[in-house]
FIMIRO-384428 format. One record per residue (C-alpha): x, z, y; residue in three letters. Coordinates in pm, whole numbers, plus 50000, padded with zeros to 5 digits. Each point is the difference from the previous one (the first is absolute). Layout:
XZYALA;...
// end
This chain:
279511116233673MET;498004988550303ALA;502215023950212ARG;503124983449874LEU;498724964350089PHE;498925013850316GLY;503525010550089VAL;501274965849866LEU;497684983350272LEU;500955021550285VAL;503794995149954VAL;499704961949906VAL;498214994150349CYS;502965018550163GLY;502594978549819VAL;497924967550107TYR;500015012450367ALA;503144990750116ALA;499644965049827ALA;496744992950130ALA;501214970350226GLN;501494981449708GLN;496664993549807ALA;499394960750067PRO;496314999250093VAL;497984966950042PHE;497595001350291ARG;497434974550094SER;496964993450183LEU;498694985549671VAL;499395019149717ASP;503565000549811LEU;501165024649703ALA;503545007149913SER;500644993249639LEU;503495007749858ASP;501074979749720VAL;503085000849776THR;501334965949883VAL;502605001149730THR;501694977649744ASN;500065004349625GLY;503175024950055LYS;497775021050256GLY;502174986450291GLU;498344995650321PRO;499224963550078VAL;500894993450382VAL;498974972150240GLY;496434995949912LEU;497524983550235ARG;496465007750044SER;498844967849852ASP;501605011349679GLU;497645030149959PHE;496604996749871VAL;497745028950094VAL;496205006549886THR;497625024950125ILE;497145006249769ASN;500924968149824ASP;499884980650347ARG;503124983850152PRO;501535018750299ALA;502184987250263SER;503455017550075ILE;500365001950366GLU;503375019850006LEU;502855004349767LEU;502905024350032GLN;502995005749734PHE;501045035549988VAL;503215008149847ALA;500385036849919VAL;503155000849794ASP;502814975850165SER;502115007049658ARG;497214982649796ARG;498034980050230ALA;501444970250203VAL;498174987050302ALA;499004964450011PRO;502094975750179GLU;497284978850132GLY;496634983949924GLY;498085030949898GLY;499075032550138ALA;502455020450201THR;501595031349908SER;498535029350168SER;501445031850142PRO;497805015250257ASP;500284996650381ALA;502695025950024ALA;502254984349776GLY;499645024949714THR;499584987749645SER;497075011349770PRO;500935026349727PHE;498265009149666ARG;497705029949951VAL;500145007749629VAL;498245025349844VAL;500755011049632PHE;496725007749822LEU;500935019649681VAL;497054995549793ASP;500265033049785ASP;496274997549909LEU;501194971249748SER;503125014749877MET;500695023849695PRO;500105037450080ALA;503795004250035HIS;502524995150291PRO;500144965150133LEU;503764995750091GLN;500414969449761GLU;496894982850147ALA;501575008350377MET;502664973449935GLN;498554969650151PRO;499045018550305ALA;503625016350028LEU;501414962449972GLU;497524988550268MET;500895028950233LEU;503504992349970SER;499324962550101MET;498025006350319LEU;501334989050320GLY;501385026450274PRO;496854995350181ASP;497405003549719ASP;498195032949946VAL;498815013749686ALA;497755027549879GLY;498655015949659VAL;496315011649879VAL;498535003649670SER;496774990249892THR;498865034449894SER;501245014250326GLY;501715029649808LEU;503444982750021GLY;502575001150282PRO;499114981150326VAL;502434986750237VAL;498514981650335ASN;501744965750082PRO;503475008550119THR;503404983850004ARG;501335031949813ASP;500934983849685ARG;501065033249838SER;496515015050054ALA;498434972249838VAL;502455002049703LYS;499375035549967ALA;496374997849980ALA;500304971949739LEU;502255022849775LEU;498065032350079ASN;499185018749685LYS;496315003150127ASN;499894960549975MET;498285004349651THR;497454977649816GLY;496665013849976ARG;498344976549734ALA;498935015749650LEU;499374978349721ARG;497135009749741ARG;500304980149724ALA;501175025849789GLY;502214987949693ARG;498894963150068PHE;502004977350217VAL;497324976350189ILE;501004975250254GLY;497945000850312ALA;498814962449918GLN;499125012749657GLU;498025026950122ALA;498194976750231VAL;499254976249733GLN;498495025149790VAL;497905015550270GLU;498694963550078GLU;499464995149633GLU;502104969849993VAL;499704981849636ALA;502505013549770GLY;501725023750244ALA;499555032049842LEU;500984986649660GLU;503124985550111ARG;500725034350148LEU;498885019049684ALA;502364976849786ASP;502915014950179ARG;498915036950073GLU;497725005949708CYS;501654986449695LEU;500875025249729ILE;503464996649875PRO;500634986749663ASP;496364990249906VAL;500124974750293ARG;496035009550097ARG;498685014250314LYS;498675034850027ASP;496284998750117PRO;500085033650163ILE;503214989650201CYS;498204969250115GLU;497135019450151GLY;502345022450184ALA;501854970250109LEU;497084984250159GLU;499065030950167MET;503615005450138ALA;500124964350118ALA;496764999150192LYS;500775035050175GLU;503344987750092MET;498464967350149ALA;497615018450213ARG;502545025950112SER;502604970350096ASP;497354983950221VAL;499285034150161GLN;503725005450063ARG;500374962550135SER;497235008750273LEU;501805030950091GLN;503174978450034GLN;498544973850204LEU;498425025750246GLN;503285016350049ALA;501744965950062ILE;497164993850271GLU;500525034650158ARG;503564992150054VAL;499264963750120VAL;497665016750257ASN;502955023050115ALA;501954969750093LEU;497644985650240ARG;501504991950361GLY;503314984450085GLY;502144970149925PRO;500454981449661SER;501204996949728PRO;498565032949870LYS;500805001149624ILE;498545024749764LEU;501774998249655VAL;498265015549719VAL;501955017149723ILE;497604998149715SER;499334998849615SER;497224976650113GLY;496274999250006LEU;497134992649776THR;497874970950126VAL;497204990449803ARG;498334967050045THR;496425000950161GLY;500145038450049LEU;498695001750353ALA;501395036750097ASP;503494987449951VAL;499714965350136THR;497995011450316GLN;502855026250070ARG;502684973549981ILE;497924980750237ASP;499895029650237ALA;503655004449986LEU;500604964950101SER;497635002850261ARG;501775030750150VAL;503714986049943ALA;498624968650192ALA;498925021850301SER;503365024849980ALA;502164970749969GLY;501525011449668VAL;501244981349719ILE;500505015349658ILE;502364994849720TYR;500295016149678GLY;502695010849752LEU;498635006049668GLY;501655027349765LYS;499374996249663ALA;497885024849825PRO;501665025949769GLU;497155016249818PHE;501094991949669ALA;502425023949789SER;503704988850012VAL;499795008849642ALA;497594972649906ASP;501884969949894THR;497034979149897SER;500234963550099SER;496254997550052GLU;499655030750222ARG;503174988250195SER;498214965950063THR;496885019650115ALA;502265020150251ILE;501644967050164ARG;496434984150023GLU;498645031850169GLU;502464996550251ALA;499554965050067VAL;496155005950025PHE;500375028750228LEU;502454980550239ASN;497424971050018SER;497205025950098GLY;502755011350300LEU;500504963450068GLN;496454994550046THR;499775027450265ALA;503204989950205VAL;499424963749984GLU;496705007650188ALA;502185010150297THR;502594970249950GLY;502565019349814GLY;501334999149644GLN;500595024549699SER;503174999149798PHE;500345017449644LEU;503365015750023VAL;501814992549675VAL;503655009350003GLY;501915002750302GLN;497725000450317PRO;502314982250241LYS;498854965349968ARG;496195009950029PHE;500885020350338VAL;502144973550108GLN;496934975949971ARG;497865022750225ILE;502725004550249MET;500524963950023SER;496094990150021GLU;499525026150291THR;502874986950194SER;497904977450181ALA;496674986750052PHE;497704979050208TYR;497175010750243ARG;497114976350043LEU;497714999750269GLY;496884989249824VAL;496804988250182ARG;496995018849895ILE;496964979149905PRO;496965009650249PRO;497825009549717GLU;502785024949867SER;500775022950263ARG;499435034549849SER;500775016849681GLY;502904992349747ALA;500264961449931LEU;501334985149664ARG;503074981050068VAL;502124977649791ARG;503404985650107VAL;502094973649840THR;502794977350120THR;500614962949945THR;503775006750000ARG;501444989949668GLN;501185029349757ASN;498715025950270ALA;497725027249904ILE;497725015950298ALA;498325036949955ARG;498115018150229ALA;497265027849983ASN;496594982949879ARG;498235017450280HIS;500224990950371LEU;498865024050260ILE;498614984350312PRO;501085013150365PRO;497895028550114ALA;497254990650227GLY;499994964349878GLY;502764987650229GLY;503325011550160THR;501854997950333GLU;501904968550134SER;502964985349819VAL;503155010550179PRO;501854969150161ARG;502995002249770ARG;497744997549673MET;497564972950104ARG;500094969949778PRO;501224968350169GLN;497694972850041LYS;501484973849784THR;498854977549706GLU;502465014849776ALA;499815035849886PRO;502585020950223THR;501305033349956ALA;499135030450185VAL;502205005050298ARG;
// end
């Protein structure tokens, strides 16, 4: 698996080499850090024309000043440059436009052990919507599936997504029981009434309407084993995501990792998982990667099982696992969607949100010039939602070079756009 990610890294760097000049970079004699922020309305459409005074940034819970502001339109079909009063639209100095680098990470570690062609529909839909300059690649969390380095060859990406070796590798060990991931966690954590409720569904003897005590003991063991197994798998999933993010270091934004997954088990207060998510956030901030999730509802129940209680448990499991994926990707400034029905509307949302972003040059407080910093970004614009990685990486060496003349903020009382 390490070899595959190493190959991905080499080729990604090669793709970026030709576009290295297009990455807008803030350089200053003071300590400025570059922070990419997505601002959308309730429909996921980019909000344009924001001024620097409409952003509120805190670093380690202290207010931070915005010295530079730039609006970057990646996809002119979906993002319209502001007409005035806000940040400028930003092609690079050579006049070329930014493009997306999209990697589809197929989380085969989370999916049932059978071919995943149906689960690939969101990725195939998104692939068809990418702009002509966008590049796309494919890799899997296990490292055993097909690998396609970022390319503009859509046919190669499509072939990998539909490859017969793109197979789910998750095995459920609950035996004859149907146990949802959240139910297993509640039993493991000895939540009051959790085992009793589960046994009422799984251990009720037909006709006599009473529970089988032997069944209840076996059910408890199965649930606890499943909870522990799910957590270990989630740690493996997060480590795999982090490796792909590391492979995407260098080059211009936006770099978008789209995780096709059945979700993650995130247990409240479990240090191993929360620390791994925190590490993922820091790595994504350093690499400039935003992560989106497209959750695939699990299919562990038998299709012959028509029990309404079990069907409800499976639906609740999908929501629970997707909420775990959401927790992880939100830490990088992204979102996760549980795909129900046709995937087009979910994919369109991601395409819209990634069609433009704001790049802020944020002054780093003197006492916070090393290590990953906790950052929070909001906007005062009504009906606008700002999202960014919850970590900010200070410039290397505690400072950077001089600001190019065309990008210096103008001396004026009103906030001005970066020129």
